[in-house]
C-alpha positions as CSV (number, residue, x, y, z in Angstrom):
1,M,87.1,72.8,109.4
2,A,89.7,73.3,106.7
3,Q,89.9,76.7,105.0
4,T,88.3,76.5,101.5
5,V,89.3,78.4,98.4
6,G,86.2,80.6,98.9
7,D,87.3,81.3,102.5
8,Y,90.8,82.3,101.5
9,L,89.4,84.6,98.7
10,L,87.5,86.6,101.3
11,Q,90.5,86.6,103.7
12,R,92.7,88.0,101.0
13,L,90.1,90.7,100.1
14,R,90.0,91.7,103.7
15,E,93.8,91.9,103.7
16,W,93.6,94.3,100.8
17,G,91.2,96.4,102.8
18,V,88.1,95.6,100.7
19,E,85.1,96.4,102.9
20,Q,82.2,95.5,100.5
21,V,81.6,93.4,97.5
22,F,78.7,94.5,95.2
23,A,77.1,91.3,94.1
24,Y,74.2,89.0,93.3
25,P,74.2,85.3,94.2
26,G,73.8,82.2,92.1
27,D,74.8,78.6,92.3
28,G,78.0,79.2,90.3
29,I,79.4,81.1,93.3
30,N,77.8,79.0,96.0
31,G,81.1,78.2,97.6
32,I,82.0,81.9,97.8
33,V,78.6,82.8,99.2
34,A,78.9,80.2,101.9
35,S,82.3,81.7,102.8
36,F,80.6,85.1,103.4
37,G,78.4,83.4,105.9
38,K,81.3,81.8,107.7
39,A,83.2,85.1,107.7
40,D,80.4,86.9,109.4
41,N,79.8,88.9,106.2
42,Q,83.2,90.5,106.1
43,P,83.7,92.0,103.6
44,R,80.0,92.9,103.3
45,F,78.0,91.2,100.6
46,V,76.0,94.2,99.1
47,Q,73.1,92.6,97.2
48,A,72.1,94.6,94.1
49,R,68.9,93.9,92.3
50,H,70.8,92.9,89.1
51,E,74.4,92.1,88.3
52,E,74.8,95.1,86.0
53,M,73.8,97.3,88.9
54,A,76.4,95.6,91.1
55,A,79.1,96.4,88.5
56,F,77.8,100.1,88.3
57,S,77.9,100.3,92.1
58,A,81.5,99.1,92.1
59,V,82.4,101.7,89.5
60,G,80.7,104.4,91.5
61,Y,82.5,103.3,94.6
62,A,85.9,103.3,92.8
63,K,85.3,106.7,91.2
64,F,84.4,108.4,94.5
65,S,86.8,106.5,96.9
66,G,89.9,106.3,94.7
67,R,90.1,102.6,95.7
68,V,89.4,99.5,93.7
69,G,85.8,98.4,93.5
70,V,84.9,94.7,93.6
71,C,81.9,93.0,92.1
72,L,80.8,89.4,92.1
73,A,78.5,87.3,90.0
74,T,77.6,83.8,89.1
75,S,78.5,81.9,86.0
76,G,76.8,82.3,82.7
77,P,74.0,85.0,82.8
78,G,75.5,86.6,85.9
79,A,78.8,87.1,84.3
80,I,77.2,88.4,81.2
81,H,75.2,90.9,83.1
82,L,78.3,92.5,84.6
83,L,79.7,93.4,81.2
84,N,78.0,96.8,80.7
85,G,79.2,98.1,84.1
86,L,82.7,96.7,83.4
87,Y,82.9,98.5,80.0
88,D,81.9,101.7,81.9
89,A,84.9,101.1,84.1
90,K,87.2,100.4,81.1
91,L,86.2,103.4,79.1
92,D,86.4,105.8,82.1
93,H,89.6,104.3,83.4
94,V,88.3,103.1,86.8
95,P,89.8,100.3,88.9
96,V,87.3,97.4,89.3
97,V,87.9,93.7,89.9
98,A,85.2,91.3,88.8
99,I,85.0,87.8,90.4
100,V,82.8,85.4,88.5
101,G,81.9,81.8,88.9
102,Q,82.2,79.1,86.2
103,T,80.8,75.6,85.6
104,A,82.6,72.9,87.6
105,R,85.9,71.9,85.9
106,S,84.6,68.3,85.4
107,A,81.7,69.6,83.3
108,M,83.6,72.1,81.2
109,G,83.3,71.6,77.4
110,G,80.2,69.5,77.9
111,S,77.6,72.1,77.0
112,Y,76.6,72.2,80.7
113,Q,74.0,74.5,82.1
114,Q,75.1,78.1,82.3
115,E,78.5,77.2,80.7
116,V,79.7,80.2,78.7
117,D,83.2,80.7,77.4
118,L,84.0,83.4,79.9
119,Q,87.6,83.9,78.7
120,A,86.4,84.7,75.2
121,L,83.6,86.9,76.7
122,Y,85.8,88.9,79.0
123,K,89.0,89.1,76.9
124,D,88.2,92.6,75.7
125,V,86.7,94.2,78.7
126,A,89.3,92.7,81.1
127,S,92.1,92.8,78.5
128,E,94.7,94.1,81.1
129,Y,94.3,91.0,83.3
130,L,92.0,88.0,83.0
131,V,92.7,84.6,84.5
132,E,90.8,81.4,85.3
133,V,91.9,79.9,88.6
134,N,92.0,76.2,88.3
135,V,94.0,75.1,91.3
136,A,94.0,76.6,94.8
137,E,97.7,77.5,94.6
138,Q,96.9,80.0,91.8
139,L,94.6,82.1,93.9
140,P,96.9,84.5,95.9
141,N,98.9,85.6,92.9
142,A,95.8,85.8,90.6
143,L,93.8,87.9,93.0
144,D,96.8,90.1,94.0
145,R,97.7,90.7,90.3
146,A,94.1,91.5,89.5
147,I,93.9,94.2,92.2
148,R,97.4,95.6,91.4
149,T,96.7,95.7,87.7
150,A,93.3,97.4,88.2
151,E,94.9,100.0,90.4
152,A,98.0,100.5,88.2
153,G,96.2,100.5,84.9
154,R,93.0,102.2,86.2
155,C,91.0,99.5,84.5
156,P,88.7,96.5,85.1
157,T,90.3,93.0,85.6
158,A,88.6,89.7,86.2
159,L,89.0,86.4,88.0
160,I,87.1,83.3,86.9
161,I,86.8,80.7,89.7
162,P,85.0,77.4,88.8
163,A,82.2,76.4,91.2
164,D,83.8,73.1,92.5
165,L,87.2,74.8,93.2
166,Q,85.5,77.3,95.5
167,E,84.6,74.5,97.9
168,E,88.0,72.7,97.9
169,P,90.5,73.0,100.7
170,Y,92.9,75.9,100.2
171,E,96.6,75.2,99.7
172,A,99.1,78.0,99.6
173,P,101.6,78.1,96.7
174,K,105.1,76.8,97.4
175,Y,108.3,78.4,96.4
176,A,108.9,75.7,93.9
177,F,109.1,75.2,90.1
178,K,105.8,75.9,88.3
179,Q,104.2,77.5,91.3
180,V,103.8,81.3,91.6
181,P,103.6,82.7,95.2
182,S,102.7,86.3,95.8
183,S,103.7,89.3,98.0
184,P,101.5,90.6,100.8
185,P,98.8,93.1,99.8
186,G,99.7,96.7,99.5
187,T,101.1,98.9,96.9
188,S,102.9,102.3,96.8
189,W,102.6,104.2,93.6
190,S,105.2,106.7,92.5
191,A,104.4,110.1,91.0
192,P,106.5,110.2,87.7
193,V,107.8,113.5,86.4
194,P,108.9,114.2,82.8
195,S,112.5,115.0,81.9
196,E,114.0,118.5,82.4
197,P,114.3,119.2,78.7
198,D,110.7,118.3,78.1
199,L,109.6,120.6,81.0
200,D,111.7,123.4,79.6
201,A,110.1,122.9,76.1
202,A,106.6,123.0,77.7
203,A,107.4,126.2,79.6
204,E,108.6,127.8,76.4
205,V,105.3,127.2,74.7
206,L,103.2,128.4,77.6
207,N,105.4,131.5,78.2
208,A,105.2,132.5,74.5
209,G,101.4,132.3,74.5
210,E,99.3,135.5,74.9
211,K,95.9,133.8,75.1
212,V,96.3,130.6,77.1
213,A,93.5,128.0,77.6
214,I,93.6,125.1,80.0
215,L,91.5,121.9,79.6
216,V,91.3,119.7,82.6
217,G,89.8,116.2,82.9
218,Q,89.5,113.7,85.7
219,G,93.2,113.0,85.6
220,A,93.7,116.5,87.0
221,R,91.6,115.9,90.1
222,G,94.7,115.5,92.4
223,A,96.3,118.6,90.9
224,A,93.6,121.2,91.5
225,E,95.9,123.5,93.5
226,E,98.6,123.3,90.8
227,V,96.1,124.1,88.0
228,R,94.9,127.1,90.0
229,Q,98.5,128.4,90.4
230,L,99.2,127.8,86.7
231,A,96.0,129.7,85.6
232,E,97.0,132.6,87.8
233,V,100.5,132.8,86.4
234,T,99.5,132.5,82.8
235,G,96.2,134.4,83.0
236,A,94.5,131.4,81.5
237,G,90.9,130.3,81.5
238,V,90.1,126.8,82.5
239,A,87.5,124.6,80.8
240,K,86.5,121.2,82.2
241,A,85.7,118.0,80.4
242,L,82.6,116.4,81.8
243,L,84.5,113.8,83.9
244,G,86.6,116.7,85.2
245,K,83.6,118.8,86.3
246,D,84.6,118.5,90.0
247,V,88.3,119.3,89.5
248,L,87.9,123.0,90.1
249,S,85.2,125.2,91.8
250,D,82.8,127.0,89.5
251,E,83.1,129.9,91.9
252,L,86.5,130.7,90.4
253,P,85.9,133.6,87.9
254,Y,88.1,132.1,85.2
255,V,86.6,128.6,85.2
256,T,84.5,128.5,82.1
257,G,82.7,125.2,83.0
258,A,82.0,122.2,80.9
259,I,83.2,121.9,77.3
260,G,81.5,120.2,74.3
261,L,78.0,119.6,73.2
262,L,76.8,119.7,76.8
263,G,79.2,122.6,77.6
264,T,79.0,126.3,78.1
265,R,79.4,129.2,75.8
266,P,82.5,130.6,77.7
267,S,84.2,127.3,77.2
268,Y,83.4,127.4,73.4
269,E,84.7,131.0,73.2
270,L,87.9,130.1,75.2
271,M,88.8,127.4,72.7
272,R,87.7,129.4,69.7
273,D,89.9,132.4,70.6
274,C,93.0,131.0,72.4
275,D,96.5,130.8,70.9
276,T,97.9,128.3,73.4
277,L,96.3,125.1,74.8
278,L,97.4,123.1,77.9
279,I,95.5,119.7,78.3
280,V,95.8,118.2,81.8
281,G,94.5,114.7,82.5
282,S,91.9,114.7,79.8
283,N,91.1,112.5,76.8
284,F,88.2,114.7,75.6
285,P,87.4,113.2,72.2
286,Y,85.4,115.9,70.4
287,S,88.0,117.8,68.4
288,Q,85.4,120.2,66.9
289,F,85.2,121.9,70.3
290,L,89.0,122.3,70.5
291,P,90.9,125.1,68.8
292,D,91.0,124.9,65.0
293,F,93.8,122.8,63.6
294,G,97.0,124.7,63.8
295,Q,95.4,127.7,65.6
296,A,97.1,127.0,69.0
297,R,100.4,125.7,70.2
298,A,99.6,122.9,72.6
299,V,101.1,121.0,75.5
300,Q,99.5,117.8,77.0
301,I,100.1,116.2,80.4
302,D,98.9,112.7,81.1
303,L,99.9,109.8,83.2
304,D,99.4,107.3,80.4
305,G,101.4,107.9,77.2
306,K,98.8,105.9,75.2
307,F,96.5,108.9,75.4
308,I,98.9,111.6,74.5
309,G,98.5,113.7,71.3
310,M,95.3,111.9,70.2
311,R,92.9,114.8,69.9
312,Y,94.9,117.8,69.0
313,P,98.4,118.3,67.4
314,T,100.3,118.8,70.6
315,E,103.8,120.2,70.4
316,V,105.1,119.0,73.7
317,N,103.9,115.8,75.4
318,L,104.6,115.3,79.1
319,V,104.0,111.8,80.4
320,G,103.7,112.0,84.2
321,D,101.6,112.5,87.2
322,S,99.6,115.7,86.8
323,A,100.3,117.3,90.2
324,A,104.0,116.4,90.2
325,T,104.5,117.5,86.6
326,L,102.8,120.9,87.2
327,R,104.8,121.5,90.4
328,A,108.0,121.0,88.3
329,L,106.6,123.2,85.5
330,L,105.4,126.1,87.6
331,P,108.9,127.6,88.5
332,R,109.7,127.7,84.8
333,L,106.7,130.0,84.0
334,T,106.7,133.8,83.8
335,G,103.7,135.9,84.6
336,K,101.9,137.8,81.9
337,P,101.5,141.5,82.7
338,D,98.7,142.0,80.1
339,R,95.5,140.7,81.7
340,K,93.1,141.6,78.9
341,W,92.7,138.0,78.0
342,R,91.9,137.0,81.5
343,E,89.5,139.9,81.9
344,T,87.7,138.8,78.7
345,I,87.3,135.3,80.1
346,E,86.0,136.5,83.4
347,N,83.5,138.8,81.7
348,N,82.3,135.9,79.5
349,V,81.9,133.6,82.6
350,A,80.0,136.2,84.6
351,S,77.7,136.9,81.7
352,W,77.1,133.2,81.1
353,W,76.1,132.5,84.7
354,D,73.6,135.4,84.4
355,T,72.3,133.9,81.2
356,V,71.9,130.4,82.8
357,E,70.0,131.9,85.7
358,R,67.6,133.6,83.2
359,E,67.2,130.5,81.1
360,A,66.3,128.5,84.2
361,A,63.6,131.1,85.1
362,V,61.9,130.8,81.7
363,G,58.4,129.5,82.1
364,A,57.7,125.9,80.9
365,A,54.9,123.4,81.1
366,P,54.9,122.4,83.9
367,V,58.5,122.9,85.2
368,N,61.6,124.0,83.4
369,P,64.2,121.1,83.8
370,M,67.0,123.7,84.1
371,A,65.3,125.1,87.2
372,I,65.6,121.6,88.9
373,V,69.4,121.9,88.9
374,A,69.4,125.6,89.4
375,E,67.4,125.3,92.6
376,L,69.6,122.4,93.8
377,S,72.7,124.5,93.0
378,R,71.6,127.3,95.4
379,R,71.3,124.9,98.4
380,I,73.5,121.9,97.8
381,P,75.9,121.2,100.7
382,E,79.6,121.9,99.9
383,N,80.6,118.3,100.7
384,A,77.9,116.7,98.5
385,I,78.5,114.0,95.9
386,V,76.4,114.2,92.7
387,T,75.8,111.4,90.3
388,A,74.2,112.0,86.9
389,D,72.7,109.6,84.5
390,S,72.8,109.7,80.7
391,G,70.0,111.6,79.0
392,S,68.8,115.2,78.6
393,S,69.1,115.7,82.4
394,T,72.9,115.4,81.8
395,N,72.8,118.7,80.0
396,W,71.5,120.5,83.1
397,Y,74.0,118.7,85.4
398,A,76.8,119.8,83.0
399,R,75.7,123.4,82.6
400,N,73.6,124.5,85.6
401,L,75.2,122.8,88.6
402,R,77.9,125.0,90.1
403,M,80.6,123.0,91.8
404,R,82.1,124.5,94.9
405,G,83.8,123.5,98.2
406,D,84.6,119.7,98.3
407,M,81.8,118.7,96.0
408,R,82.3,115.6,93.8
409,G,80.4,114.6,90.7
410,S,80.6,111.9,88.0
411,L,78.6,110.0,85.4
412,S,79.2,107.4,82.7
413,G,81.5,109.6,80.6
414,T,82.8,107.7,77.6
415,L,80.4,104.8,77.4
416,A,77.5,107.2,78.2
417,T,75.3,104.3,79.1
418,M,71.8,104.7,80.6
419,G,71.3,103.4,84.1
420,P,74.3,104.1,86.3
421,G,72.9,107.2,88.2
422,V,71.3,105.3,91.1
423,P,73.8,102.5,91.5
424,Y,76.6,105.1,91.3
425,A,74.9,106.8,94.2
426,I,74.9,103.6,96.1
427,G,78.6,103.1,95.5
428,A,79.2,106.7,96.6
429,K,77.3,106.2,99.9
430,F,79.5,103.1,100.6
431,A,82.6,105.1,99.7
432,H,81.6,108.1,101.8
433,P,78.7,107.1,104.3
434,D,79.1,110.5,106.0
435,R,78.4,112.6,102.9
436,P,75.2,113.6,101.2
437,V,74.6,112.1,97.8
438,I,72.3,113.3,95.1
439,A,71.5,111.4,91.9
440,L,70.0,113.3,88.9
441,V,68.2,110.7,86.8
442,G,65.8,110.8,83.8
443,D,62.6,108.9,83.9
444,G,63.9,106.6,81.1
445,A,66.8,105.5,83.3
446,M,64.5,105.1,86.3
447,Q,62.2,102.8,84.3
448,M,65.2,100.9,82.9
449,N,66.7,100.0,86.3
450,G,66.6,102.9,88.8
451,L,63.3,101.9,90.4
452,A,64.7,98.5,91.4
453,E,67.8,100.0,92.9
454,L,65.6,102.1,95.2
455,I,65.1,98.8,97.0
456,T,68.8,98.5,97.5
457,I,69.0,102.0,99.0
458,A,66.1,101.2,101.3
459,R,67.8,98.0,102.5
460,Y,71.3,99.5,103.3
461,H,70.7,103.1,104.2
462,T,70.9,102.5,108.0
463,L,74.6,101.6,107.5
464,W,75.3,105.2,106.4
465,S,76.1,107.8,109.1
466,D,74.6,110.5,107.0
467,P,71.3,109.1,105.6
468,T,71.0,111.8,102.9
469,C,70.6,110.1,99.6
470,V,68.3,112.0,97.2
471,I,67.2,110.6,93.9
472,C,65.8,113.3,91.6
473,V,63.7,112.1,88.7
474,F,63.3,114.3,85.6
475,H,59.7,113.1,84.8
476,N,58.8,114.1,81.3
477,N,57.5,110.7,79.8
478,D,60.0,111.0,77.0
479,L,63.3,109.5,76.1
480,N,64.3,113.1,75.7
481,Q,68.0,113.1,74.7
482,V,67.3,110.7,71.8
483,T,64.2,112.7,70.8
484,W,66.4,115.8,70.5
485,E,69.1,113.9,68.6
486,L,66.4,112.8,66.2
487,R,65.4,116.4,65.6
488,A,68.8,118.0,65.6
489,M,70.9,115.4,63.9
490,G,68.4,113.4,61.9
491,G,66.3,116.3,60.9
492,V,63.2,114.3,61.6
493,P,60.3,114.8,64.1
494,K,59.8,112.8,67.3
495,F,58.6,109.2,66.7
496,E,56.2,108.7,69.5
497,E,56.2,104.9,69.5
498,S,59.9,104.7,70.3
499,Q,60.2,107.9,72.5
500,N,57.1,108.1,74.7
501,L,57.3,106.5,78.2
502,P,54.4,105.1,80.2
503,E,53.3,107.1,83.2
504,V,54.8,105.9,86.5
505,D,54.2,107.3,90.0
506,Y,57.9,107.4,91.1
507,A,57.2,109.2,94.4
508,G,54.5,106.6,95.2
509,F,56.8,103.7,94.6
510,A,59.6,105.4,96.7
511,R,57.1,106.2,99.5
512,S,56.1,102.5,99.6
513,L,59.8,101.7,100.4
514,G,60.0,104.2,103.3
515,F,61.5,107.1,101.3
516,E,60.7,110.7,101.9
517,A,59.0,111.4,98.6
518,V,57.7,114.6,97.0
519,T,55.9,115.1,93.8
520,V,56.6,118.5,92.1
521,D,54.3,119.7,89.3
522,Q,54.4,123.5,89.8
523,P,57.5,125.7,89.6
524,D,57.0,127.2,93.1
525,Q,57.1,123.8,94.7
526,L,60.6,123.1,93.5
527,G,62.7,125.0,96.0
528,P,60.8,123.8,99.0
529,A,60.9,120.2,97.7
530,W,64.7,120.3,97.6
531,D,64.7,121.7,101.1
532,T,62.6,118.8,102.3
533,A,64.7,116.2,100.6
534,L,68.0,117.5,101.8
535,A,66.8,117.9,105.4
536,A,65.2,114.4,105.5
537,N,66.7,111.9,108.0
538,R,66.2,109.1,105.4
539,P,66.6,108.6,101.7
540,A,64.4,110.9,99.6
541,L,63.0,111.0,96.1
542,L,61.9,114.0,94.1
543,D,59.4,113.2,91.3
544,V,59.6,116.4,89.2
545,H,57.2,116.7,86.3
546,C,59.2,118.8,83.7
547,D,58.8,120.0,80.2
548,P,60.3,117.7,77.5
549,D,60.3,120.6,75.0
550,V,63.0,122.8,76.7
551,P,65.8,122.4,74.2
552,P,69.4,121.4,75.2
553,I,70.8,124.0,72.9
554,P,74.6,123.6,72.2
555,P,76.7,126.6,73.3
556,H,77.7,127.4,69.7
557,A,74.2,127.2,68.3
558,T,73.1,130.2,66.2
559,F,69.6,131.3,65.3
560,E,70.1,129.9,61.8
561,Q,70.9,126.5,63.3
562,M,67.8,126.7,65.5
563,K,65.7,127.7,62.5
564,S,66.9,124.6,60.6
565,A,66.0,122.4,63.6
566,A,62.6,124.1,63.9
567,Q,61.9,123.5,60.2
568,A,62.7,119.8,60.7
569,V,60.4,119.7,63.7
570,L,57.6,121.4,61.9
571,K,57.5,118.5,59.4
572,G,55.3,116.7,61.9
573,D,56.5,116.8,65.5
574,P,53.5,116.2,67.8
575,D,54.2,119.3,69.9
576,A,55.9,121.5,67.3
577,F,54.6,124.9,68.2
578,H,55.3,124.6,72.0
579,L,58.7,123.2,71.2
580,V,59.7,126.1,68.9
581,V,58.4,128.7,71.4
582,Q,60.4,127.1,74.2
583,G,63.6,127.1,72.1
584,V,63.2,130.7,71.1
585,K,62.4,131.9,74.7
586,T,65.5,130.0,76.0
587,K,67.9,131.3,73.3
588,L,66.6,134.9,73.7
589,Q,68.1,135.0,77.2
590,E,71.6,135.3,75.7
591,F,70.6,138.4,73.9
592,L,68.1,140.1,76.2
593,P,69.8,140.6,79.5
594,G,67.4,141.0,82.4
595,R,64.4,139.6,80.5
596,K,62.5,136.8,82.2
597,E,59.5,134.9,80.9
């Protein structure tokens, strides 16, 4: 049989080393689906329950593997469903290639079934590279460019392949006029370094500073050792943007943890009091959590010049690879004999972790959500991968989980969409089938799409050499983050019709799929439940009934601010008294060392 366009597409993906495609079938990609069958399912067709989840799984795979993720969907509705996951990739700078079907070429423009103008639909999300393949000879160059562009630009790209073309015989491009051949798969990326004068200028700023602060993001992940060395030389503290939470271990005494609304008090104090700021691989957008305008001299390092100098008035901008740039910068730096600044940072960090422990021990009804992550943090394997969803549970991931060893963690950072926690975990397991994966997910996200993706985990878990995949549900029957935003930002009480969630037996559903499943509704059950889940020889789910009224208090919140929020709540919140009591008890831990409720 002649090789079809669909056959060649899969061959080229194999040549690129693509081992799985996260997908959902449909007649707009029938030719490609048939090719998977002929190719003995190589690369593997990983069937999600929904195209959006396929895209999220591809994003999770790319985030945790460092390689391009590939997702596939049919024309019309399938292609539309991919969009949210692709925007997640775009905003978090993740390499993903989307392959989508389209109406047969002979029917285009005829208001045919499932005909959508995909070029118009995708031109923003796949703005770096988007092409419709209309003849077989286009395919090698189009696919190769999509993959290379996704990798080089750390972005989503897309190929549109009409349904009829997928089944046509493949013909290679010729080295001829109006044909565009391609080079073999494979790319070698350089590590650019800024010029000597720019490095000297950056060193002058850092050497002149007496109170140096470092902010790292996901772009510093490959430069962890260099950041550690620079922090030692300069006596700096290191704060982490949420996407950079896994860059440095929280066991280091000068690492202040997350920054921002979900961040820690030591990070807030680090930025409040510093006189010099170094930003490495971060596009952290919330300038109110950076030093006051003009307070600090600043240097920024980023691989992409488009994101330099956007958030703070940086004096020296270094466009280059983080690790290579820091290696070139380090010999130019002089040590600081006065360690008072570092001592202050380390004291603040130690005090904060004590506070976090006390806050997690505060009584709640029935379980304090902070305790969920605190108990995990005490027993999590050092090679674990943690995925977090968007919601109030994200606060506890950001503040209470102590990264150490080779742990990795991520979430939807910039888009902050609900729903990626479970499919990210699936992508992580395909990226690292030998490592344990834990997803921290609110019940709103589980009801939105997480429950369905438990089916996907049940289907594929036997492929993973380490079967540990734990889904932890923060079960409070409330869309809790939005509820708190209504209170704190809108100054209005909870609106129950929009915020309350129907009761679901998450453990029961998981158990029906063959999961190890544990329901937790008492604080003393929590630690043993984590032990059971992490020791299981199969996927596990923890259904933890937790208190929706434990407040995610920002690190800079004062009693006056809490009083204002409480007054808004007392206007008619359905559980006002309990809510205020929980807020006061939690905040008290900062001022009453050693006190537990």
